[in-house]
N, C-alpha and C positions, 0 to 999 in steps of 0.2 A: 540484651539488657534493656532497661526502660527508657522512656523519653527524657529522663533526667540524667542521662549519661554525661560524664564530664567531657569538656571540650578536648580535642586532640592535644592542644598545648598543655593543658592541666594534667592530662593523663601521662604525657611524655615527661613532665616535671616529676610527677610522683614515682614513675618507673625508675627514673635516674637516681632517686633517693632511697629506693627500696632494694631489698635483696631477695624478694620472693613475691609471688602474686598475692599471697595473704597480706603481706606488708603494704602492697599497693592499695588493697581494699581498705586497710586501716587508715592509711594516709588520706584516702578519699572520704573517710567517714562512713563507709558502707559495711554492712554486716558480712561475715564470711560464711559461705555455704558452697557445697560442691558445684551446684548449678551456676552460681554467680561467678565462682572462680573460672569455670570453663568458658562462660560467656565473655569474661574479661580477657582471658587468654586469647580467644579468637579475635577480639577487637584489637588487642595489642599487635597480634600477628598481621591483621589486615592493614593496620596503619604503618607497619614496618618499623615499629619502635624497637630499639636495641635492648635486649635482655641478656647480653652475654655476661654481665656482671652478677646475675642471679646465682644464688647457691645451687649447686648441682649435686644431688644425692645419687651416687652410682647405684645402678640396678643390681640387687643382690640375687644370687641364685641359691636357693635352699635345697641342697642335695640331700640324698638319703643319709649320707655320712654325717653331715652337719646336724640334721634334725635328730638322728638317732642319738648322737652324743648329747645334745641338749635335753632330749626327752628323758634319757637315762638318769639324769641328775636333777630332774624337776618333778614337782608334784601337781602341776596344773599347766594348762596352755599358757596362762598369763606368765608363769615362771619361765616357760620356754621362750616367750617373747623377750623377757628380761635378759635371759642368757644370750640370746641372739642380738641383743641391743636394738630391738625394734620397739618404737613407741607404741604403747598400748592404745588400741582403738578397735571398734567393732569389725572394721574391714580387715585389719591385720589378724585379729583373733580367728575370723572365719577362714582367711586364706591359709594360715598355718595349720589350722585344724583339718582343712581339706587335704593339704599336702601330707600330713601325718597319716590320715586315713588311706590316702592313695598308695603310700609306701607300705602300708600294713605294719607300722611301727607299734610295738606293744605299749599300751598306756594303762595296764591293769594296776599299776602302783600309784596312779594319780589319786590324791586324797579326796577329790570331790565326788568320786564315783560311789554309788550306793554300797553300804556295808564296809566302807574303808574307814580306818581310824583317822581322826584329824591330825594335822601336821604337828610335829613336836614343838613345844614352846621354845622361843628364842631366848638364849641366855648367853651373855658375853661378859668377860671380865673387864676391869677398868683399863688394863693395858691395851686390850684389843680395841676398845672404844676410843681411847685416846689416839691410837695410831690411825684409826679410820677417820676420825674428825680432823686430824691435822692436815691442813691445806685443802680440805674438801670444799667444793663450791656448790654442792647440792646434796639433798638427802638421798637422791638416787645414787650419787657417787659413794656415799657412806655405806649404803646397803650393799652395793657391789663389792666394796672392800671387805665387808663382813661376810660375803658369800650368801647373803639373805635375798629372798625374792622381793621384788618391788611391789608391795601391796599396802593397802591402808593399815592392815593389821600389823605388818612388819614395821611400818613407819611409826605408829603409835607406841609399839613395844620398845623400839630403839630410843625414841624420845623419852619414854618413861625411865629407861635405864640410864640415859644420859643425865636426867634430873636427879636420879637416886645417887649417882656418883658425884654430883655437883659440877658436871661438865656442861659448858655452854655450846649451843648450836652455833656454827659459823654465822656471823651477821649477814653475810653476803646473800643468803637465801631465806632469811626471815621475812615474813610479810611486813612490808614497810607501812607504818601507820600514816595515813594521809589526813592531816588536820586542816581546819578551815583556812588558817593563815598560809600554810604551804601551798594549798591548791589555789587560793586566791592570788597569791604572788605569781605562781606559774601561769595562771590564766591571763593576768595583767600583762605579762611579758611575751605572750604567745599569740599566734594568729590561727591556731588549729589545735585540736585535741592531740594530734600526733606530736606537735611541738611541745605541748605540756608533758607528754610522756618522757620526752628526752630531757627536759629540764628537771623532772622529778626522778630521773634515772630509773624509769620503769621500762620493762621490756615492751617494745613496740609490737602490739598485737591486739586481737579482739578482746581478750580478757582484761587487759589494762584499759582499753578504750571504754568498755562498759563500766568498769570500776570508777573511772574518772567522771563519766557521765552521771553516775549515781551521786558522786561527791558534789558535782556542780549543781545538781538539783537539790540535794540536801542542804547545802550551804547558801543557796540562792545567789550564786556567783554570776556576775555580768559577763556575757560572752558576745555582746552585740558588735564588738570590733572584729570578731572572727571572720575569715574569708567566706565560710559557709555556715548557714544556719544549722544549729544542732537539732537533729531529729533522731529519736530512739524511743522504743517502748519502755526502756528501763528508767527513763527520766521523769515522765509525767509532768513535763514543764508546761505551765499554762501559756495560752496564747498571749503574744505581746500586745500591749495597748496600742491601738491605731495611732495615738498621738506620738508614740515613740518610734513608729515605723514611718509615718508620713512626714519626714524631715529630710534635709539635705545631709548626706553622709560625708564625713571628712575625706579629703583627697587621699588617695593611696589605699583606701579600704575597698573591700569587695562589694559588688552590687547586691542589692537585696533580691532574693528569689521572687519570680513572678507570682508564685502561689501565695507568698506572704503579702505582697502588695494587693493582690486581688481580694484576699481575706480582709485586709484593713479597709479597703474601699467599700466592700460589702457591709462591714460593720458600721460605717458612718453613713450608710444609706444610698450609696451609688448603685443605680440599677445595673444588672448584668446584661447590658445591651451594648451593641456597637455604637459608638458616638457618631459614626458617619452614616451607615446604612440602616441601623436600627435592628439588625438581626440579634437574636438572643443567644442563650447558651446551648442551643440545639439546632441542628440543620438536617432536614429530611429525616427526622426521627432519630438521628444519632447525636451524641454529645459533641458540643463544640467548645473548645477552650478559647476564651477571649484573651487577647494579649494586651499587656500594659504598654502604652506608648508614652514616652517622655517627650513632651512638646518641644523642649529646647535641645533635645538630642543628648543631654547629659544623664547617663544612667545612674549617677549618684544623687541626682536632684529628685527626691521622692516627695516633694511638697504637693499637697492636694491639687493646687492650681496648675501644676506641671504634668499631671497624670490624666489619662483617659483610657477607657477600654475600647479596643478595636478588634474586629474579626481579623483573621489572618490575611484575607484578601485586601481589605482596606489598609491594614497595617503595612503591607508590602509596598503600597503606593505612596507612602508618606515620604517627605523629604529627608527625614532623619532615620529611616529604617536601616537596621544593621550598621549603625554608625555613620551613615551618609551625612555630610554637612554638619558634623558634630559641632555644637557651640552656637549654631544659628537657630533661629526660631523655626519650628515646624509648622506645616500648614494645619 
């Protein structure tokens, strides 16, 4: 992972609150990807953080008998995935396709093959739809009760038929509308996007995180009290005014990231040079990141007169480096 990795204490806290590595990434405000998940898993293992409470999905073995039975009553690989209760994804589709081919299972009846007729239209009577909807918690559950493949076409067709019979979809899986007042209230009472998800009863995950970030940007909601600065390509949030950054933060709030402080200092004309030795933002032809030193050792005191830029070497020699002598005046 990058230089902005969370501290071990923060990582341990997020792991204790999550049920999977994907949820840990969401709690940390990081995007989810295969490489990032693998990197985070290695770091969690290296730090010895307990993950015994994570959800464990048992490894499934797809035998020729199971696959043959699923293929025989399906018209596509996606439908085979549905019947095997495997979440649709490119990796799952490729894996099952390879297993079907390796076993030599006949798929000549699949409707997507050239020259094949399209699948028959879906038609259900009112009684069947009422029974399928009763107690269902998702559209996937309704489709399975009806014996239909989980596909965009099937979803839209079932929704159309539900409307034609005057039947309502269960409210539990309708897309919840997020208005400005609801999002603002949740942000005001939260310290992170993950906390907002829980207050709004949204699933904790990357989809909900990106949706909330868009709402925060659209409604211009203040999140300056959050423990971490919000950063995401979906937001397009303008840079904060230096006057709003270079202040003393309230006790109990998180510290402002160094990159935000450096940007604010740059925008008010502070040169990118070490205040002690004068070295700039490069060393022997390589980029050098100058560090922000709080003269009085208080990481929440971001007033201009309490900040200076130092190279890593000079910073490590100060009286207040890494919390030393916090509360006393630095050299």
